[in-house]
C-alpha positions in Angstrom: 124.8 85.9 125.7 120.9 84.4 125.0 120.8 84.4 120.9 117.7 85.9 119.1 116.0 83.4 117.2 112.7 82.6 115.0 110.1 79.6 114.3 109.9 79.2 110.7 107.6 76.7 109.0 107.4 75.1 105.8 103.9 76.1 103.8 102.3 75.9 100.8 100.4 79.6 101.4 102.5 81.3 103.8 100.0 84.0 103.6 97.0 82.1 104.3 98.9 80.2 107.2 100.1 82.9 108.7 96.8 84.1 109.0 95.9 81.3 110.9 98.4 81.1 113.4 98.1 84.6 114.5 94.5 84.4 114.9 95.6 80.7 117.2 98.1 82.4 119.0 96.1 86.3 119.2 99.5 87.7 117.3 99.9 90.2 115.1 100.6 89.5 111.2 104.0 91.5 110.3 103.6 94.4 107.5 106.4 94.7 105.1 104.6 97.0 102.7 106.5 100.0 103.5 110.1 98.1 103.3 108.4 96.8 99.9 107.4 100.1 98.6 110.8 101.1 99.4 112.5 97.9 97.4 110.0 98.1 94.1 111.0 102.1 94.1 114.6 101.7 94.4 114.1 98.5 91.5 115.5 96.2 94.3 113.1 93.7 93.8 110.5 93.3 90.5 106.3 93.2 91.2 106.8 89.0 90.3 108.4 89.2 94.0 105.0 90.8 95.5 101.6 90.1 96.4 98.4 91.5 97.9 96.7 89.2 100.5 94.5 90.8 103.0 95.0 94.5 101.4 98.6 95.4 101.6 101.9 94.3 100.3 103.6 91.5 101.4 106.4 89.4 99.8 105.2 86.2 98.3 106.0 83.5 99.4 107.0 84.9 102.8 104.7 86.0 106.0 105.4 86.4 109.5 103.6 86.9 112.5 105.3 88.4 115.8 103.8 89.0 119.6 101.6 92.1 119.6 103.8 93.3 123.1 107.1 92.4 121.4 109.3 95.5 119.8 109.4 95.3 115.7 110.9 97.4 113.2 108.9 99.9 111.6 110.1 99.9 108.5 110.3 95.8 107.8 107.6 95.0 109.9 109.6 92.7 111.5 109.3 91.4 114.9 112.4 92.3 117.1 111.3 89.4 119.6 108.8 86.2 119.6 108.3 85.9 115.9 107.3 82.8 113.7 108.1 82.9 110.1 106.2 81.0 107.6 108.0 80.1 103.8 106.9 78.9 101.1 108.5 75.3 99.7 107.9 73.2 96.5 107.4 69.6 98.1 103.7 68.6 100.5 104.3 67.8 104.2 104.8 63.6 104.1 105.6 62.9 107.1 105.0 63.7 111.2 106.3 67.1 112.4 109.5 66.8 114.0 109.1 69.9 116.3 105.5 71.7 117.4 104.3 74.5 119.0 101.9 73.9 121.7 99.2 76.5 122.3 98.0 76.8 125.9 94.3 77.3 127.6 93.3 79.3 130.4 92.3 76.7 133.4 89.5 75.0 132.7 89.4 76.3 128.9 90.4 73.2 127.0 87.3 72.5 125.5 87.0 76.0 124.4 90.2 76.8 123.1 89.9 73.8 120.7 86.8 75.1 119.1 88.0 78.4 118.6 91.2 76.4 116.7 88.4 74.4 114.6 86.9 77.1 114.2 89.9 78.9 112.5 90.6 76.0 110.4 91.6 73.4 112.7 91.2 69.5 112.8 91.4 67.3 115.8 93.0 64.4 115.3 93.8 62.3 119.0 92.7 63.7 122.2 95.1 62.7 125.7 93.4 62.8 128.3 96.4 61.7 131.3 94.5 63.1 134.7 97.3 64.9 136.7 99.6 64.7 134.3 97.8 66.8 131.4 94.8 66.5 129.1 95.7 68.3 125.5 94.9 67.7 122.3 96.7 66.8 118.9 95.2 68.6 116.5 96.7 69.4 112.3 96.4 73.1 110.9 95.0 74.0 107.8 98.2 72.7 105.9 98.5 69.0 108.2 100.8 70.7 110.5 100.7 68.6 114.1 100.3 70.9 117.1 98.9 70.5 120.7 96.2 72.4 122.0 96.4 71.8 126.1 
């Protein structure tokens, strides 16, 4: 039986990076506010574990995004399918990623995709054009994590 998984990305500001990637991938930011309200009311977490972002409560230092067509838990807001979790860590990113996301455009849509990603806060680094083998841009998200637009 295949295992479920999620991609976890270290961050300096999980909620802001989740916003970028949700917009870039056309995913939804998970909404844990109902779960947070239950945990606060039960005294299982304190107010210091929570912050408000985008008009709703979220866990301090964590934010998830999920594919809009995949199932999710209505209490926690956590996706049960294609999902990316961002978690704050104290150290800065210092070297190239060993794992990265490739964002694919529609046929002949690379220029529009790159422009849209730049509009969201990404930065172009280097273009590769290998003819029939592929054409892509290495880019950086707002925290400097490398990814490719192809």
